[in-house]
C-alpha positions as CSV (number, residue, x, y, z in Angstrom):
1,X,70.8,127.3,149.8
2,X,73.1,129.3,148.2
3,X,73.2,130.5,144.2
4,X,77.0,129.3,143.2
5,X,76.8,132.7,140.8
6,X,74.4,135.5,142.3
7,X,72.9,136.4,138.7
8,X,70.4,139.0,140.0
9,X,72.4,140.2,142.8
10,X,74.5,141.8,139.7
11,X,76.3,138.7,138.2
12,X,78.7,137.8,141.7
13,X,80.8,134.1,141.3
14,X,80.6,132.3,144.4
15,X,83.8,132.0,146.7
16,X,84.9,128.9,146.6
17,X,86.7,128.9,150.1
18,X,83.2,130.2,151.2
19,X,81.6,127.9,149.7
20,X,84.1,124.8,150.3
21,X,83.9,125.7,154.2
22,X,79.7,126.1,153.7
23,X,79.9,122.0,152.9
24,X,82.1,121.2,155.9
25,X,79.9,123.5,158.3
26,X,76.7,121.3,156.5
27,X,79.1,117.7,156.9
28,X,79.8,118.6,160.1
29,X,76.3,119.1,162.1
30,X,74.4,117.0,159.6
31,X,73.1,120.0,157.7
32,X,72.3,120.1,154.1
33,X,73.8,122.3,151.5
34,X,71.6,122.9,148.5
35,X,72.4,125.6,145.5
36,X,70.3,127.0,143.6
37,X,71.4,126.1,139.6
38,X,68.0,127.7,138.1
39,X,70.6,130.5,136.1
40,X,73.8,129.8,136.3
41,X,73.0,125.8,135.5
42,X,72.4,123.3,132.4
43,X,76.1,124.5,131.4
44,X,76.0,128.6,131.2
45,X,78.9,129.2,133.6
46,X,81.1,126.9,131.2
47,X,80.1,123.7,133.4
48,X,76.8,121.2,133.4
49,X,76.4,122.9,137.1
50,X,77.8,126.2,138.8
51,X,78.9,124.6,141.6
52,X,81.3,122.4,139.9
53,X,83.5,125.8,139.6
54,X,83.6,125.9,143.3
55,X,85.2,122.2,144.2
56,X,82.0,121.6,146.3
57,X,79.0,119.1,145.5
58,X,75.7,120.3,147.5
59,X,73.1,117.5,148.5
60,X,70.4,119.3,146.6
61,X,70.3,121.6,143.8
62,X,67.2,123.3,141.6
63,X,67.4,123.9,138.3
64,X,64.8,125.3,135.8
65,X,64.6,127.7,132.6
66,X,67.3,126.5,130.1
67,X,66.5,122.8,132.0
68,X,63.4,122.8,129.4
69,X,64.9,124.8,126.8
70,X,62.2,127.2,127.0
71,X,59.3,125.1,127.6
72,X,58.2,125.3,131.6
73,X,59.9,123.1,133.9
74,X,61.6,122.4,137.5
75,X,63.8,120.0,139.0
76,X,65.1,119.4,142.2
77,X,67.7,116.5,142.3
78,X,68.8,115.1,145.2
79,X,71.9,112.7,146.7
80,X,72.4,110.8,149.6
81,X,70.0,110.7,152.6
82,X,68.4,114.0,151.3
83,X,66.8,111.3,147.9
84,X,64.8,109.6,150.1
85,X,62.8,112.3,151.9
86,X,60.6,112.4,149.4
87,X,58.5,109.7,147.8
88,X,56.2,109.6,144.8
89,X,53.2,111.5,145.8
90,X,54.5,113.5,148.9
91,X,55.1,116.1,146.8
92,X,53.0,118.0,143.9
93,X,53.8,120.3,141.2
94,X,51.8,121.9,138.3
95,X,55.4,121.6,136.1
96,X,57.1,119.1,137.3
97,X,57.0,115.9,135.7
98,X,54.3,116.0,133.1
99,X,55.1,114.4,129.5
100,X,56.1,117.4,127.2
101,X,58.6,119.4,130.0
102,X,59.7,116.2,130.5
103,X,60.3,115.5,126.5
104,X,61.4,119.2,126.2
105,X,64.2,118.5,128.9
106,X,65.6,114.8,127.4
107,X,65.2,117.0,124.1
108,X,68.0,119.8,125.6
109,X,70.0,116.8,127.3
110,X,70.2,114.8,124.0
111,X,71.1,117.6,121.7
112,X,73.4,119.0,124.9
113,X,75.5,115.1,124.3
114,X,75.3,115.6,121.0
115,X,76.6,119.0,119.8
116,X,79.2,120.2,122.6
117,X,77.9,122.7,123.7
118,X,79.7,123.4,127.0
119,X,82.8,123.5,124.7
120,X,81.4,126.5,122.8
121,X,80.2,128.3,126.1
122,X,83.7,128.2,126.9
123,X,85.0,129.5,123.8
124,X,82.9,132.0,123.4
125,X,83.0,133.2,127.2
126,X,86.6,133.8,127.0
127,X,85.6,135.8,123.8
128,X,82.8,137.8,125.2
129,X,84.9,138.8,128.4
130,X,88.3,139.6,126.2
131,X,85.8,142.0,123.9
132,X,84.6,143.5,127.4
133,X,88.0,144.0,129.4
134,X,88.9,145.9,126.2
135,X,85.7,148.5,126.3
136,X,86.4,148.7,129.8
137,X,90.0,149.5,129.2
138,X,88.9,152.0,126.7
139,X,86.1,153.8,128.2
140,X,87.5,153.8,132.0
141,X,85.3,156.5,132.9
142,X,82.0,154.3,132.4
143,X,82.6,150.7,132.5
144,X,83.8,149.1,136.0
145,X,85.2,145.5,136.3
146,X,84.2,142.5,134.2
147,X,83.0,139.2,136.1
148,X,80.5,136.1,135.8
149,X,81.4,132.7,134.0
150,X,80.5,131.1,131.0
151,X,77.9,133.2,128.7
152,X,76.8,135.0,131.8
153,X,78.4,137.8,132.4
154,X,78.2,141.1,133.5
155,X,80.2,144.5,133.3
156,X,79.8,147.5,136.1
157,X,79.0,150.5,135.6
158,X,80.2,153.4,137.1
159,X,78.6,155.4,140.0
160,X,79.7,158.6,138.2
161,X,79.8,157.2,134.7
162,X,76.6,159.5,134.2
163,X,74.4,156.9,132.8
164,X,72.6,153.7,134.3
165,X,72.7,149.9,133.3
166,X,69.4,150.5,132.9
167,X,70.0,153.2,130.3
168,X,72.6,151.4,128.3
169,X,70.6,148.2,128.4
170,X,67.5,150.6,126.7
171,X,70.0,152.0,124.3
172,X,71.7,148.7,123.1
173,X,67.9,147.3,122.7
174,X,67.2,150.3,119.9
175,X,70.0,149.4,117.8
176,X,69.0,145.3,117.8
177,X,71.1,143.7,120.9
178,X,68.8,142.7,124.1
179,X,70.5,142.6,127.4
180,X,69.3,143.1,130.9
181,X,69.9,144.7,134.5
182,X,71.6,142.8,136.7
183,X,70.9,144.7,139.9
184,X,71.3,148.9,139.7
185,X,74.8,149.3,138.0
186,X,75.8,146.3,136.5
187,X,74.6,145.2,131.9
188,X,74.6,141.3,132.4
189,X,75.2,139.4,128.9
190,X,73.3,136.3,128.8
191,X,73.6,134.7,125.0
192,X,72.5,131.6,123.7
193,X,74.5,128.6,124.8
194,X,75.1,128.3,120.6
195,X,75.6,131.4,119.8
196,X,78.3,132.0,117.0
197,X,82.0,134.5,117.2
198,X,80.0,136.5,114.8
199,X,77.2,137.3,116.8
200,X,79.3,137.9,119.8
201,X,81.6,140.2,117.3
202,X,78.6,142.4,116.6
203,X,77.2,142.3,120.0
204,X,80.1,143.2,121.5
205,X,80.5,146.2,118.2
206,X,76.2,147.4,119.4
207,X,77.4,148.0,122.9
208,X,80.6,149.7,122.0
209,X,78.3,152.0,119.9
210,X,76.0,152.6,122.9
211,X,78.9,153.2,125.5
212,X,80.4,155.7,123.1
213,X,77.1,157.8,122.9
214,X,77.6,158.8,126.5
215,X,81.3,158.9,126.7
216,X,81.6,162.0,123.9
217,X,81.0,164.7,126.8
218,X,84.7,163.1,128.2
219,X,86.8,164.1,125.3
220,X,85.5,167.6,124.7
């Protein structure tokens, strides 16, 4: 099982050549290629599923979290021979298949179809990337590279920055901006898929204010 983009590992997008080689090896050895789409799936990457960014199609992928729009739900999707392994009643799940969770999942899917969510993810993702790259250029003592897809972005905090990703996240939270660290050195941005242009601008302004508080010693 592979993550198309590592979330907790520091917002690290998969390498297309690596994934395509994995697909080739699985085909040659009659093995299954599985992808974990729990964090990057359901549109967050700018495509419906993260694996679409890498030019491969897995035999099985898992989904949860955004699938139900906040209602606990999990799903495993399979194709080909992999789809014949489990029959009705072979596998039980506390949250899988109950009417409430499935109704929530259907409502989320309908909203995606009716409101061009993927277009917003792509546009706001580009806006976020542009803003974070500008901050990295303006505050090179603190900020390193910017990475990620769509509305799952990370900015690396340099080891010698004098501040950790967790400390920046905590200070941003005091200003009303909810962020989360990804690993020990990356600040992760995972805004709602319906986030507006104005809200992205506001988030970038707050994050810059947070960075500037730690940049001051360098300007003395």
